C-alpha positions as CSV (number, residue, x, y, z in Angstrom):
1,M,163.8,18.0,-40.3
2,L,163.3,15.1,-42.7
3,G,166.8,13.8,-41.9
4,L,165.9,13.6,-38.2
5,V,162.7,11.7,-39.0
6,K,164.6,9.3,-41.3
7,K,167.2,8.6,-38.5
8,L,164.4,7.9,-36.0
9,A,162.6,5.6,-38.4
10,D,165.9,3.7,-39.1
11,K,166.4,3.3,-35.3
12,V,162.9,1.9,-34.8
13,Q,163.4,-0.5,-37.7
14,T,166.7,-1.6,-36.3
15,S,165.2,-2.1,-32.9
16,Q,162.3,-4.2,-34.4
17,E,164.8,-6.3,-36.4
18,M,166.8,-7.0,-33.2
19,G,163.6,-7.9,-31.4
20,L,163.7,-5.0,-29.0
21,L,160.3,-3.7,-30.0
22,S,157.6,-6.2,-30.0
23,H,154.1,-5.9,-31.4
24,T,152.7,-8.5,-29.0
25,P,150.6,-6.9,-26.3
26,L,151.8,-7.1,-22.7
27,R,149.8,-9.6,-20.7
28,Y,148.8,-9.0,-17.1
29,V,150.8,-11.2,-14.7
30,S,149.0,-11.6,-11.4
31,P,150.9,-10.6,-8.2
32,R,150.7,-14.3,-7.0
33,E,152.5,-15.4,-10.2
34,R,155.2,-12.9,-9.3
35,L,155.2,-14.1,-5.7
36,I,153.9,-10.8,-4.5
37,D,151.0,-10.3,-2.0
38,P,148.1,-8.8,-4.1
39,I,146.7,-6.8,-1.1
40,G,150.1,-5.3,-0.5
41,E,150.5,-4.4,-4.1
42,A,147.1,-2.9,-4.3
43,E,147.8,-0.8,-1.2
44,V,151.0,0.5,-2.7
45,F,149.1,1.4,-5.9
46,L,146.6,3.3,-3.8
47,A,149.3,5.1,-1.8
48,Y,150.7,6.4,-5.1
49,G,147.2,7.4,-6.5
50,K,147.2,4.5,-9.0
51,R,143.6,3.6,-8.4
52,R,142.9,1.8,-11.7
53,E,145.9,-0.4,-11.2
54,A,144.7,-1.3,-7.7
55,L,141.3,-2.0,-9.1
56,Q,142.9,-4.4,-11.7
57,V,144.9,-6.2,-9.1
58,L,142.0,-6.6,-6.7
59,S,139.5,-7.6,-9.4
60,H,141.9,-10.3,-10.6
61,T,142.5,-11.5,-7.1
62,L,138.8,-11.9,-6.4
63,R,138.3,-13.7,-9.7
64,Y,140.5,-16.5,-8.3
65,E,139.9,-16.0,-4.6
66,P,136.2,-15.0,-4.4
67,D,136.1,-15.4,-0.6
68,N,139.1,-13.1,0.1
69,L,137.4,-10.7,2.5
70,E,140.5,-8.5,2.8
71,A,140.6,-8.0,-1.0
72,K,136.9,-7.2,-1.0
73,M,137.3,-4.6,1.8
74,L,140.2,-2.9,-0.1
75,L,138.2,-3.1,-3.3
76,L,135.4,-1.1,-1.6
77,Q,137.9,1.5,-0.6
78,T,139.2,1.6,-4.2
79,L,135.7,2.0,-5.6
80,A,135.1,4.8,-3.2
81,Y,138.2,6.6,-4.4
82,L,137.1,6.1,-8.0
83,R,133.6,7.2,-7.1
84,D,132.1,4.1,-8.7
85,I,128.9,4.3,-6.8
86,P,127.0,1.4,-8.5
87,A,129.9,-1.0,-8.0
88,Y,130.4,0.2,-4.4
89,C,126.8,-0.3,-3.5
90,K,126.7,-3.7,-5.2
91,L,129.8,-5.0,-3.3
92,A,128.5,-3.4,0.0
93,R,125.2,-5.3,-0.5
94,E,127.1,-8.5,-0.9
95,L,129.2,-7.9,2.3
96,A,126.3,-6.7,4.4
97,P,125.2,-10.1,5.8
98,Q,128.7,-11.0,6.6
99,L,129.8,-7.7,8.3
100,A,126.5,-6.5,9.9
101,G,127.1,-5.1,13.4
102,Q,130.9,-5.0,13.0
103,G,133.0,-1.8,13.1
104,S,134.0,-2.3,9.5
105,W,130.4,-2.3,8.5
106,H,129.8,1.1,10.2
107,T,132.8,2.4,8.2
108,I,131.4,1.1,5.0
109,C,128.0,2.7,5.8
110,A,129.6,6.1,6.6
111,E,131.5,6.0,3.3
112,G,128.4,4.8,1.5
113,Q,126.3,7.6,2.9
114,A,128.8,10.1,1.6
115,L,128.8,8.4,-1.9
116,A,125.1,7.5,-2.2
117,P,123.1,9.5,0.5
118,Y,119.8,8.1,-0.7
119,E,120.8,4.4,-0.8
120,P,118.6,2.6,1.8
121,L,121.4,0.2,2.6
122,F,123.4,3.0,4.3
123,M,120.6,5.1,5.7
124,Y,120.4,4.1,9.4
125,Q,123.4,2.0,9.9
126,A,126.3,4.4,10.1
């Protein structure tokens, strides 16, 4: 058993010496930097159940594109999947004036009532 451990340790050391293993942390590279549509990437993550990854992409996108309504709408959906009720309600409050009376607002309210049935924002609007 010790022989196997020694062989593995030697392989790791050789890999480190060759620069194959790095101790530098991986940095997040935005979809735009990789010439990928962030909304499309987030949708793919959601389709495969990778909700945290979708959240990261959308949060990063909104940091640099705060008026991106499509990203905000997909972020709401992601927050609902994650059952992050406070964040969902906060973003819904932000979008309410912009979307009031539209079909998408009714969808947001229906989802909001399911997540937070006592939240006044969603009470009579779905």
